[in-house]
C-alpha positions as a LaTeX table, in Angstrom:
\begin{tabular}{lrrr}
\hline
Residue & $x$ (\AA) & $y$ (\AA) & $z$ (\AA) \\
\hline
Met1 & $-41.23$ & $-203.49$ & $-199.68$ \\
Arg2 & $-40.93$ & $-206.88$ & $-201.37$ \\
Glu3 & $-39.56$ & $-209.76$ & $-199.36$ \\
Ile4 & $-36.24$ & $-211.43$ & $-200.18$ \\
Pro5 & $-36.79$ & $-215.15$ & $-200.88$ \\
Ala6 & $-35.85$ & $-217.14$ & $-197.79$ \\
Thr7 & $-32.69$ & $-219.13$ & $-198.39$ \\
Leu8 & $-32.00$ & $-220.30$ & $-194.88$ \\
Ser9 & $-33.19$ & $-220.46$ & $-191.34$ \\
Pro10 & $-30.80$ & $-219.84$ & $-188.46$ \\
Arg11 & $-29.88$ & $-222.97$ & $-186.53$ \\
Asp12 & $-29.79$ & $-221.09$ & $-183.25$ \\
Pro13 & $-32.18$ & $-218.14$ & $-182.96$ \\
Pro14 & $-30.57$ & $-215.10$ & $-181.37$ \\
Thr15 & $-31.41$ & $-213.88$ & $-177.93$ \\
Arg16 & $-31.72$ & $-210.18$ & $-177.20$ \\
Asp17 & $-28.93$ & $-210.57$ & $-174.63$ \\
Cys18 & $-26.33$ & $-211.38$ & $-177.27$ \\
Cys19 & $-27.28$ & $-208.21$ & $-179.14$ \\
Arg20 & $-26.82$ & $-205.89$ & $-176.16$ \\
Arg21 & $-23.04$ & $-206.09$ & $-176.27$ \\
Ala22 & $-20.92$ & $-203.20$ & $-177.52$ \\
Pro23 & $-19.08$ & $-203.81$ & $-180.80$ \\
Thr24 & $-15.49$ & $-205.01$ & $-180.41$ \\
Ser25 & $-12.54$ & $-203.16$ & $-181.93$ \\
Glu26 & $-12.31$ & $-205.89$ & $-184.60$ \\
Met27 & $-15.97$ & $-205.38$ & $-185.49$ \\
Leu28 & $-15.53$ & $-201.61$ & $-185.67$ \\
His29 & $-12.52$ & $-202.16$ & $-187.95$ \\
Ala30 & $-14.61$ & $-204.40$ & $-190.23$ \\
Phe31 & $-17.48$ & $-201.88$ & $-190.27$ \\
Gly32 & $-15.01$ & $-199.18$ & $-191.30$ \\
Gln33 & $-13.77$ & $-201.40$ & $-194.13$ \\
Phe34 & $-17.37$ & $-202.02$ & $-195.20$ \\
Asn35 & $-18.18$ & $-198.30$ & $-195.16$ \\
Arg36 & $-15.10$ & $-197.49$ & $-197.26$ \\
Gly37 & $-16.17$ & $-200.03$ & $-199.87$ \\
Glu38 & $-13.41$ & $-202.47$ & $-198.93$ \\
Tyr39 & $-15.87$ & $-205.33$ & $-199.12$ \\
Trp40 & $-13.43$ & $-208.18$ & $-199.55$ \\
Asn41 & $-11.30$ & $-206.93$ & $-196.65$ \\
Gln42 & $-14.34$ & $-206.65$ & $-194.36$ \\
His43 & $-15.14$ & $-210.23$ & $-195.33$ \\
Glu44 & $-11.72$ & $-211.39$ & $-194.19$ \\
Thr45 & $-11.92$ & $-209.40$ & $-190.93$ \\
Leu46 & $-15.45$ & $-210.51$ & $-190.00$ \\
Glu47 & $-14.72$ & $-214.10$ & $-190.93$ \\
Leu48 & $-11.98$ & $-214.15$ & $-188.28$ \\
Val49 & $-14.41$ & $-212.69$ & $-185.72$ \\
Trp50 & $-17.16$ & $-215.12$ & $-186.71$ \\
Arg51 & $-14.93$ & $-218.19$ & $-186.55$ \\
Ala52 & $-13.59$ & $-217.19$ & $-183.11$ \\
Glu53 & $-17.06$ & $-216.49$ & $-181.67$ \\
Pro54 & $-18.07$ & $-219.15$ & $-179.10$ \\
Asp55 & $-21.71$ & $-217.98$ & $-178.96$ \\
Ser56 & $-23.53$ & $-219.76$ & $-181.79$ \\
Thr57 & $-26.53$ & $-217.42$ & $-181.47$ \\
Ile58 & $-24.52$ & $-214.44$ & $-182.76$ \\
Arg59 & $-22.50$ & $-216.05$ & $-185.56$ \\
Asn60 & $-25.19$ & $-215.43$ & $-188.17$ \\
Phe61 & $-25.07$ & $-211.72$ & $-187.34$ \\
Tyr62 & $-21.44$ & $-211.62$ & $-188.46$ \\
Lys63 & $-22.16$ & $-213.78$ & $-191.48$ \\
Gly64 & $-25.05$ & $-211.52$ & $-192.48$ \\
Ile65 & $-22.96$ & $-208.35$ & $-192.59$ \\
Leu66 & $-20.06$ & $-210.23$ & $-194.15$ \\
Gln67 & $-22.26$ & $-211.60$ & $-196.94$ \\
Ile68 & $-23.98$ & $-208.30$ & $-197.64$ \\
Gly69 & $-20.51$ & $-206.85$ & $-198.16$ \\
Val70 & $-19.55$ & $-209.73$ & $-200.46$ \\
Gly71 & $-22.80$ & $-209.14$ & $-202.38$ \\
Phe72 & $-21.70$ & $-205.53$ & $-202.91$ \\
His73 & $-18.27$ & $-206.80$ & $-203.99$ \\
His74 & $-20.04$ & $-208.90$ & $-206.63$ \\
Leu75 & $-22.07$ & $-205.85$ & $-207.70$ \\
Arg76 & $-18.90$ & $-203.82$ & $-208.22$ \\
Asn77 & $-17.60$ & $-206.69$ & $-210.38$ \\
Gly78 & $-20.82$ & $-207.06$ & $-212.40$ \\
Asn79 & $-21.57$ & $-210.57$ & $-211.11$ \\
Tyr80 & $-25.37$ & $-210.73$ & $-211.17$ \\
Thr81 & $-25.66$ & $-214.28$ & $-209.83$ \\
Gly82 & $-23.23$ & $-213.51$ & $-207.01$ \\
Val83 & $-25.22$ & $-210.43$ & $-205.99$ \\
Ile84 & $-28.56$ & $-212.22$ & $-205.95$ \\
Lys85 & $-27.32$ & $-215.30$ & $-204.10$ \\
Val86 & $-24.96$ & $-213.76$ & $-201.57$ \\
Leu87 & $-26.72$ & $-210.45$ & $-200.91$ \\
Gly88 & $-30.04$ & $-212.25$ & $-200.43$ \\
Arg89 & $-28.46$ & $-214.75$ & $-198.06$ \\
Gly90 & $-26.82$ & $-211.96$ & $-196.05$ \\
Ile91 & $-30.13$ & $-210.15$ & $-195.66$ \\
Asn92 & $-31.77$ & $-213.39$ & $-194.51$ \\
Tyr93 & $-29.03$ & $-213.99$ & $-191.96$ \\
Leu94 & $-29.53$ & $-210.52$ & $-190.46$ \\
Glu95 & $-33.32$ & $-210.47$ & $-190.17$ \\
Pro96 & $-33.52$ & $-212.15$ & $-186.74$ \\
Tyr97 & $-31.18$ & $-209.48$ & $-185.33$ \\
Ala98 & $-33.29$ & $-206.46$ & $-186.29$ \\
Pro99 & $-33.86$ & $-203.79$ & $-185.29$ \\
Glu100 & $-30.48$ & $-203.46$ & $-183.57$ \\
Cys101 & $-27.63$ & $-205.70$ & $-182.54$ \\
Tyr102 & $-24.12$ & $-204.93$ & $-181.27$ \\
Gly103 & $-24.97$ & $-201.26$ & $-181.71$ \\
Val104 & $-25.61$ & $-201.72$ & $-185.45$ \\
Asp105 & $-28.79$ & $-200.35$ & $-186.99$ \\
Val106 & $-29.65$ & $-203.74$ & $-188.49$ \\
Ala107 & $-33.12$ & $-202.71$ & $-189.68$ \\
Arg108 & $-31.65$ & $-199.89$ & $-191.74$ \\
Leu109 & $-28.96$ & $-202.12$ & $-193.25$ \\
Ile110 & $-31.60$ & $-204.72$ & $-194.18$ \\
Asp111 & $-33.88$ & $-202.09$ & $-195.75$ \\
Glu112 & $-31.10$ & $-200.46$ & $-197.74$ \\
Ala113 & $-29.50$ & $-203.75$ & $-198.83$ \\
Ser114 & $-32.94$ & $-205.05$ & $-199.86$ \\
Glu115 & $-33.42$ & $-202.01$ & $-202.05$ \\
Val116 & $-30.11$ & $-202.76$ & $-203.79$ \\
Tyr117 & $-31.11$ & $-206.43$ & $-204.13$ \\
Trp118 & $-34.39$ & $-205.55$ & $-205.85$ \\
Asn119 & $-32.77$ & $-202.92$ & $-208.09$ \\
Val120 & $-30.29$ & $-205.55$ & $-209.29$ \\
Tyr121 & $-33.01$ & $-208.19$ & $-209.62$ \\
Asp122 & $-35.28$ & $-205.88$ & $-211.63$ \\
Leu123 & $-32.50$ & $-204.76$ & $-214.00$ \\
Gly124 & $-31.28$ & $-208.30$ & $-214.62$ \\
Ala125 & $-27.91$ & $-209.69$ & $-215.56$ \\
Asp126 & $-27.68$ & $-207.79$ & $-218.85$ \\
Arg127 & $-28.07$ & $-204.38$ & $-217.19$ \\
Ile128 & $-26.25$ & $-204.87$ & $-213.87$ \\
Gly129 & $-23.50$ & $-202.53$ & $-215.07$ \\
Glu130 & $-25.91$ & $-199.61$ & $-214.69$ \\
Leu131 & $-25.66$ & $-200.03$ & $-210.91$ \\
Lys132 & $-21.93$ & $-200.68$ & $-210.71$ \\
Asp133 & $-21.08$ & $-197.17$ & $-209.49$ \\
Gln134 & $-24.11$ & $-196.43$ & $-207.34$ \\
Ala135 & $-23.62$ & $-195.42$ & $-203.73$ \\
Leu136 & $-24.11$ & $-198.47$ & $-201.53$ \\
Pro137 & $-25.47$ & $-198.80$ & $-198.00$ \\
Arg138 & $-23.24$ & $-198.41$ & $-194.98$ \\
Val139 & $-23.17$ & $-199.97$ & $-191.53$ \\
Tyr140 & $-24.62$ & $-197.36$ & $-189.17$ \\
Leu141 & $-24.06$ & $-197.51$ & $-185.43$ \\
Thr142 & $-26.83$ & $-196.49$ & $-183.07$ \\
Lys143 & $-26.61$ & $-194.45$ & $-179.91$ \\
Asn144 & $-26.51$ & $-197.74$ & $-178.00$ \\
Ser145 & $-23.29$ & $-198.92$ & $-179.65$ \\
Gly146 & $-21.11$ & $-198.10$ & $-176.68$ \\
Asp147 & $-19.11$ & $-195.55$ & $-178.70$ \\
\hline
\end{tabular}
């Protein structure tokens, strides 16, 4: 698979300890919103979680999922530039947390979101509408999610 151009580097690399926690009820609510295609709502929910998080090593995890969802929101609205910028940034934010964090199958979300990214990139701005109604990736929880 092709690599998403790097747009950032995390200020604080994650530790595996921060990823061993079970997802909170707020996170599960946001993941449900994401999986129902309520991408803007999941953004609002995860932004509250991210801003309240005292552990700087996990904030980019929230931002990664949040921005992947916003990238999908842009796809639904036919905003090519928004998809490429925000979806790519979200994928980059999540990479240090793979393969799993907070019970989320991060590797799968990265792989599936990257496929969407490259489909959009290859079609270009003039043909983005062809992907507007495609099924989009979901947030999958692993057996270790605490649920």
